[in-house]
KOLMI-707050 format. One record per residue (C-alpha): residue number from 1; residue in one letter; x, y, z. Coordinates in steps of 0.001 Angstrom, whole numbers, padded with zeros to 6 digits. Layout:
// KOLMI-707050
<pt><nr>NUM</nr><rest>a</rest><xx>X</xx><yy>Y</yy><zz>Z</zz></pt>
...
This chain:
// KOLMI-707050
<pt><nr>1</nr><rest>m</rest><xx>-010846</xx><yy>000966</yy><zz>-015422</zz></pt>
<pt><nr>2</nr><rest>t</rest><xx>-010048</xx><yy>003731</yy><zz>-012584</zz></pt>
<pt><nr>3</nr><rest>t</rest><xx>-008747</xx><yy>002864</yy><zz>-009153</zz></pt>
<pt><nr>4</nr><rest>i</rest><xx>-006794</xx><yy>005679</yy><zz>-006804</zz></pt>
<pt><nr>5</nr><rest>p</rest><xx>-004005</xx><yy>004437</yy><zz>-005078</zz></pt>
<pt><nr>6</nr><rest>h</rest><xx>-004778</xx><yy>002927</yy><zz>-001505</zz></pt>
<pt><nr>7</nr><rest>p</rest><xx>-002038</xx><yy>001919</yy><zz>000709</zz></pt>
<pt><nr>8</nr><rest>i</rest><xx>-004150</xx><yy>-000265</yy><zz>002427</zz></pt>
<pt><nr>9</nr><rest>a</rest><xx>-005171</xx><yy>-002207</yy><zz>-000749</zz></pt>
<pt><nr>10</nr><rest>g</rest><xx>-002249</xx><yy>-002279</yy><zz>-001800</zz></pt>
<pt><nr>11</nr><rest>p</rest><xx>000021</xx><yy>-001750</yy><zz>-005664</zz></pt>
<pt><nr>12</nr><rest>a</rest><xx>-003208</xx><yy>-002692</yy><zz>-007426</zz></pt>
<pt><nr>13</nr><rest>g</rest><xx>-005502</xx><yy>-000175</yy><zz>-005967</zz></pt>
<pt><nr>14</nr><rest>l</rest><xx>-009600</xx><yy>000276</yy><zz>-005595</zz></pt>
<pt><nr>15</nr><rest>h</rest><xx>-011545</xx><yy>-000104</yy><zz>-008604</zz></pt>
<pt><nr>16</nr><rest>v</rest><xx>-013544</xx><yy>003950</yy><zz>-007822</zz></pt>
<pt><nr>17</nr><rest>a</rest><xx>-017317</xx><yy>002605</yy><zz>-009202</zz></pt>
<pt><nr>18</nr><rest>r</rest><xx>-017119</xx><yy>-000718</yy><zz>-007152</zz></pt>
<pt><nr>19</nr><rest>y</rest><xx>-015609</xx><yy>001320</yy><zz>-004107</zz></pt>
<pt><nr>20</nr><rest>g</rest><xx>-017915</xx><yy>004090</yy><zz>-004306</zz></pt>
<pt><nr>21</nr><rest>r</rest><xx>-021501</xx><yy>001548</yy><zz>-004895</zz></pt>
<pt><nr>22</nr><rest>l</rest><xx>-020334</xx><yy>-000512</yy><zz>-001747</zz></pt>
<pt><nr>23</nr><rest>l</rest><xx>-019859</xx><yy>002799</yy><zz>000417</zz></pt>
<pt><nr>24</nr><rest>a</rest><xx>-022999</xx><yy>003745</yy><zz>-000807</zz></pt>
<pt><nr>25</nr><rest>k</rest><xx>-024236</xx><yy>000624</yy><zz>000383</zz></pt>
<pt><nr>26</nr><rest>i</rest><xx>-022876</xx><yy>000875</yy><zz>003976</zz></pt>
<pt><nr>27</nr><rest>a</rest><xx>-023019</xx><yy>004191</yy><zz>004333</zz></pt>
<pt><nr>28</nr><rest>p</rest><xx>-020614</xx><yy>004796</yy><zz>006824</zz></pt>
<pt><nr>29</nr><rest>k</rest><xx>-020367</xx><yy>007952</yy><zz>009046</zz></pt>
<pt><nr>30</nr><rest>l</rest><xx>-018775</xx><yy>008619</yy><zz>012642</zz></pt>
<pt><nr>31</nr><rest>i</rest><xx>-020472</xx><yy>006458</yy><zz>015135</zz></pt>
<pt><nr>32</nr><rest>e</rest><xx>-022440</xx><yy>008176</yy><zz>017843</zz></pt>
<pt><nr>33</nr><rest>t</rest><xx>-024558</xx><yy>005305</yy><zz>018962</zz></pt>
<pt><nr>34</nr><rest>e</rest><xx>-024019</xx><yy>002091</yy><zz>020728</zz></pt>
<pt><nr>35</nr><rest>a</rest><xx>-027116</xx><yy>000346</yy><zz>017608</zz></pt>
<pt><nr>36</nr><rest>e</rest><xx>-024739</xx><yy>001972</yy><zz>015145</zz></pt>
<pt><nr>37</nr><rest>n</rest><xx>-021651</xx><yy>000768</yy><zz>016540</zz></pt>
<pt><nr>38</nr><rest>e</rest><xx>-023614</xx><yy>-003048</yy><zz>016659</zz></pt>
<pt><nr>39</nr><rest>a</rest><xx>-024522</xx><yy>-002364</yy><zz>012948</zz></pt>
<pt><nr>40</nr><rest>a</rest><xx>-021271</xx><yy>-001374</yy><zz>012254</zz></pt>
<pt><nr>41</nr><rest>l</rest><xx>-019687</xx><yy>-004780</yy><zz>013993</zz></pt>
<pt><nr>42</nr><rest>e</rest><xx>-022225</xx><yy>-006787</yy><zz>012025</zz></pt>
<pt><nr>43</nr><rest>i</rest><xx>-020866</xx><yy>-005424</yy><zz>008344</zz></pt>
<pt><nr>44</nr><rest>v</rest><xx>-017084</xx><yy>-006135</yy><zz>009621</zz></pt>
<pt><nr>45</nr><rest>e</rest><xx>-017911</xx><yy>-009673</yy><zz>011096</zz></pt>
<pt><nr>46</nr><rest>q</rest><xx>-018957</xx><yy>-010188</yy><zz>007649</zz></pt>
<pt><nr>47</nr><rest>l</rest><xx>-016731</xx><yy>-009229</yy><zz>005510</zz></pt>
<pt><nr>48</nr><rest>m</rest><xx>-014158</xx><yy>-010861</yy><zz>008040</zz></pt>
<pt><nr>49</nr><rest>r</rest><xx>-015786</xx><yy>-014182</yy><zz>007935</zz></pt>
<pt><nr>50</nr><rest>k</rest><xx>-014921</xx><yy>-013876</yy><zz>003952</zz></pt>
<pt><nr>51</nr><rest>g</rest><xx>-011476</xx><yy>-014273</yy><zz>004405</zz></pt>
<pt><nr>52</nr><rest>d</rest><xx>-008631</xx><yy>-012273</yy><zz>003307</zz></pt>
<pt><nr>53</nr><rest>e</rest><xx>-007603</xx><yy>-014204</yy><zz>000450</zz></pt>
<pt><nr>54</nr><rest>n</rest><xx>-011971</xx><yy>-013586</yy><zz>-000606</zz></pt>
<pt><nr>55</nr><rest>r</rest><xx>-012393</xx><yy>-009905</yy><zz>000078</zz></pt>
<pt><nr>56</nr><rest>s</rest><xx>-011976</xx><yy>-007184</yy><zz>-002827</zz></pt>
<pt><nr>57</nr><rest>p</rest><xx>-009645</xx><yy>-004381</yy><zz>-002236</zz></pt>
<pt><nr>58</nr><rest>e</rest><xx>-012593</xx><yy>-002572</yy><zz>-002288</zz></pt>
<pt><nr>59</nr><rest>e</rest><xx>-013669</xx><yy>-004448</yy><zz>000729</zz></pt>
<pt><nr>60</nr><rest>d</rest><xx>-010636</xx><yy>-004415</yy><zz>002491</zz></pt>
<pt><nr>61</nr><rest>a</rest><xx>-011068</xx><yy>-000619</yy><zz>002531</zz></pt>
<pt><nr>62</nr><rest>v</rest><xx>-014086</xx><yy>-000385</yy><zz>003907</zz></pt>
<pt><nr>63</nr><rest>l</rest><xx>-013635</xx><yy>-003083</yy><zz>006656</zz></pt>
<pt><nr>64</nr><rest>n</rest><xx>-010753</xx><yy>-000805</yy><zz>007426</zz></pt>
<pt><nr>65</nr><rest>l</rest><xx>-012704</xx><yy>002410</yy><zz>008199</zz></pt>
<pt><nr>66</nr><rest>l</rest><xx>-015522</xx><yy>000162</yy><zz>009513</zz></pt>
<pt><nr>67</nr><rest>s</rest><xx>-012791</xx><yy>-000843</yy><zz>012059</zz></pt>
<pt><nr>68</nr><rest>a</rest><xx>-011109</xx><yy>002866</yy><zz>012771</zz></pt>
<pt><nr>69</nr><rest>l</rest><xx>-014429</xx><yy>004186</yy><zz>013216</zz></pt>
<pt><nr>70</nr><rest>i</rest><xx>-015114</xx><yy>001599</yy><zz>015865</zz></pt>
<pt><nr>71</nr><rest>g</rest><xx>-012056</xx><yy>001508</yy><zz>016944</zz></pt>
<pt><nr>72</nr><rest>q</rest><xx>-012656</xx><yy>005968</yy><zz>017764</zz></pt>
<pt><nr>73</nr><rest>f</rest><xx>-016561</xx><yy>005551</yy><zz>018977</zz></pt>
<pt><nr>74</nr><rest>e</rest><xx>-015534</xx><yy>002700</yy><zz>021482</zz></pt>
<pt><nr>75</nr><rest>e</rest><xx>-012490</xx><yy>004548</yy><zz>023081</zz></pt>
<pt><nr>76</nr><rest>r</rest><xx>-015136</xx><yy>007175</yy><zz>023872</zz></pt>
<pt><nr>77</nr><rest>a</rest><xx>-017911</xx><yy>005023</yy><zz>024611</zz></pt>
<pt><nr>78</nr><rest>y</rest><xx>-015873</xx><yy>002902</yy><zz>026631</zz></pt>
<pt><nr>79</nr><rest>p</rest><xx>-012905</xx><yy>004334</yy><zz>027939</zz></pt>
<pt><nr>80</nr><rest>i</rest><xx>-009883</xx><yy>001879</yy><zz>029624</zz></pt>
<pt><nr>81</nr><rest>p</rest><xx>-007865</xx><yy>002883</yy><zz>032228</zz></pt>
<pt><nr>82</nr><rest>e</rest><xx>-004159</xx><yy>002783</yy><zz>031767</zz></pt>
<pt><nr>83</nr><rest>a</rest><xx>-003004</xx><yy>-000746</yy><zz>032162</zz></pt>
<pt><nr>84</nr><rest>e</rest><xx>-000184</xx><yy>-003427</yy><zz>031198</zz></pt>
<pt><nr>85</nr><rest>p</rest><xx>-001595</xx><yy>-005118</yy><zz>027781</zz></pt>
<pt><nr>86</nr><rest>r</rest><xx>-000792</xx><yy>-008232</yy><zz>029292</zz></pt>
<pt><nr>87</nr><rest>e</rest><xx>-003505</xx><yy>-007324</yy><zz>032126</zz></pt>
<pt><nr>88</nr><rest>v</rest><xx>-006128</xx><yy>-006183</yy><zz>029880</zz></pt>
<pt><nr>89</nr><rest>l</rest><xx>-005675</xx><yy>-009095</yy><zz>028221</zz></pt>
<pt><nr>90</nr><rest>r</rest><xx>-006045</xx><yy>-011554</yy><zz>031387</zz></pt>
<pt><nr>91</nr><rest>l</rest><xx>-008453</xx><yy>-009371</yy><zz>032685</zz></pt>
<pt><nr>92</nr><rest>l</rest><xx>-010954</xx><yy>-010077</yy><zz>028952</zz></pt>
<pt><nr>93</nr><rest>m</rest><xx>-010092</xx><yy>-013722</yy><zz>029026</zz></pt>
<pt><nr>94</nr><rest>e</rest><xx>-011473</xx><yy>-013885</yy><zz>032926</zz></pt>
<pt><nr>95</nr><rest>q</rest><xx>-014438</xx><yy>-011759</yy><zz>031900</zz></pt>
<pt><nr>96</nr><rest>k</rest><xx>-015062</xx><yy>-014996</yy><zz>029166</zz></pt>
<pt><nr>97</nr><rest>g</rest><xx>-014154</xx><yy>-017286</yy><zz>030543</zz></pt>
<pt><nr>98</nr><rest>l</rest><xx>-011045</xx><yy>-018176</yy><zz>028593</zz></pt>
<pt><nr>99</nr><rest>q</rest><xx>-008598</xx><yy>-020793</yy><zz>028918</zz></pt>
<pt><nr>100</nr><rest>p</rest><xx>-005006</xx><yy>-019837</yy><zz>027313</zz></pt>
<pt><nr>101</nr><rest>a</rest><xx>-005283</xx><yy>-022571</yy><zz>024974</zz></pt>
<pt><nr>102</nr><rest>d</rest><xx>-008889</xx><yy>-020861</yy><zz>024126</zz></pt>
<pt><nr>103</nr><rest>l</rest><xx>-006629</xx><yy>-018377</yy><zz>022657</zz></pt>
<pt><nr>104</nr><rest>a</rest><xx>-003687</xx><yy>-020169</yy><zz>020782</zz></pt>
<pt><nr>105</nr><rest>g</rest><xx>-005257</xx><yy>-019819</yy><zz>017088</zz></pt>
<pt><nr>106</nr><rest>v</rest><xx>-005094</xx><yy>-015651</yy><zz>017647</zz></pt>
<pt><nr>107</nr><rest>l</rest><xx>-001690</xx><yy>-015476</yy><zz>019381</zz></pt>
<pt><nr>108</nr><rest>g</rest><xx>000053</xx><yy>-018165</yy><zz>017151</zz></pt>
<pt><nr>109</nr><rest>s</rest><xx>000829</xx><yy>-020411</yy><zz>020032</zz></pt>
<pt><nr>110</nr><rest>r</rest><xx>000200</xx><yy>-021784</yy><zz>023747</zz></pt>
<pt><nr>111</nr><rest>s</rest><xx>003533</xx><yy>-021270</yy><zz>024148</zz></pt>
<pt><nr>112</nr><rest>k</rest><xx>002762</xx><yy>-017612</yy><zz>023093</zz></pt>
<pt><nr>113</nr><rest>v</rest><xx>000064</xx><yy>-017003</yy><zz>024917</zz></pt>
<pt><nr>114</nr><rest>s</rest><xx>001939</xx><yy>-017946</yy><zz>028326</zz></pt>
<pt><nr>115</nr><rest>e</rest><xx>004919</xx><yy>-016353</yy><zz>027427</zz></pt>
<pt><nr>116</nr><rest>i</rest><xx>002603</xx><yy>-012932</yy><zz>026922</zz></pt>
<pt><nr>117</nr><rest>l</rest><xx>000932</xx><yy>-013795</yy><zz>029799</zz></pt>
<pt><nr>118</nr><rest>s</rest><xx>003891</xx><yy>-014327</yy><zz>031867</zz></pt>
<pt><nr>119</nr><rest>g</rest><xx>005589</xx><yy>-010707</yy><zz>030934</zz></pt>
<pt><nr>120</nr><rest>k</rest><xx>008006</xx><yy>-012360</yy><zz>028819</zz></pt>
<pt><nr>121</nr><rest>r</rest><xx>006967</xx><yy>-011550</yy><zz>025419</zz></pt>
<pt><nr>122</nr><rest>s</rest><xx>004886</xx><yy>-008336</yy><zz>024652</zz></pt>
<pt><nr>123</nr><rest>i</rest><xx>002329</xx><yy>-007982</yy><zz>022231</zz></pt>
<pt><nr>124</nr><rest>s</rest><xx>002873</xx><yy>-007282</yy><zz>018278</zz></pt>
<pt><nr>125</nr><rest>k</rest><xx>000855</xx><yy>-005354</yy><zz>016678</zz></pt>
<pt><nr>126</nr><rest>e</rest><xx>-000573</xx><yy>-007851</yy><zz>014553</zz></pt>
<pt><nr>127</nr><rest>q</rest><xx>-001339</xx><yy>-010093</yy><zz>017675</zz></pt>
<pt><nr>128</nr><rest>a</rest><xx>-003546</xx><yy>-006996</yy><zz>019236</zz></pt>
<pt><nr>129</nr><rest>k</rest><xx>-005048</xx><yy>-006283</yy><zz>016092</zz></pt>
<pt><nr>130</nr><rest>r</rest><xx>-005928</xx><yy>-010156</yy><zz>015886</zz></pt>
<pt><nr>131</nr><rest>l</rest><xx>-007242</xx><yy>-009755</yy><zz>020319</zz></pt>
<pt><nr>132</nr><rest>g</rest><xx>-009238</xx><yy>-006284</yy><zz>019164</zz></pt>
<pt><nr>133</nr><rest>e</rest><xx>-011305</xx><yy>-008464</yy><zz>016694</zz></pt>
<pt><nr>134</nr><rest>k</rest><xx>-011844</xx><yy>-011030</yy><zz>019629</zz></pt>
<pt><nr>135</nr><rest>f</rest><xx>-012994</xx><yy>-009168</yy><zz>022148</zz></pt>
<pt><nr>136</nr><rest>r</rest><xx>-014213</xx><yy>-006595</yy><zz>019915</zz></pt>
<pt><nr>137</nr><rest>i</rest><xx>-011871</xx><yy>-003588</yy><zz>021426</zz></pt>
<pt><nr>138</nr><rest>s</rest><xx>-009738</xx><yy>-001289</yy><zz>019679</zz></pt>
<pt><nr>139</nr><rest>p</rest><xx>-006096</xx><yy>-003010</yy><zz>019469</zz></pt>
<pt><nr>140</nr><rest>a</rest><xx>-004786</xx><yy>000430</yy><zz>020718</zz></pt>
<pt><nr>141</nr><rest>a</rest><xx>-005246</xx><yy>-001668</yy><zz>024303</zz></pt>
<pt><nr>142</nr><rest>f</rest><xx>-003126</xx><yy>-004697</yy><zz>023806</zz></pt>
<pt><nr>143</nr><rest>i</rest><xx>-000242</xx><yy>-001692</yy><zz>022351</zz></pt>
């Protein structure tokens, strides 16, 4: 088995042949249209549904690659004006009709949601990543 070191996949590395087959099947490239973005988002959602413990290192690498490509496209296609991360979150919650309790699972607890929205707590990188996945925007909007 030939592996290559990969910081995202961990010390086990990637199985080159499996990774190559997965890349050939998905054929990732720079995302240039909304249709391509939607297709990439669907693949990301399928991989996310598998759960962290059920994805292979190769699938994790593809998930990270597609997330980066989606983020790059969305930053160009949907620029977000400079705003405090909590204001971005508040706006998205309003647009989606969400209450703070609806984000408890994403941010850790109802009290953390409340602290973030009140400005007592900042959004961690991991929380930003989960918020980005939930709202389908770049996690950078929350940092």
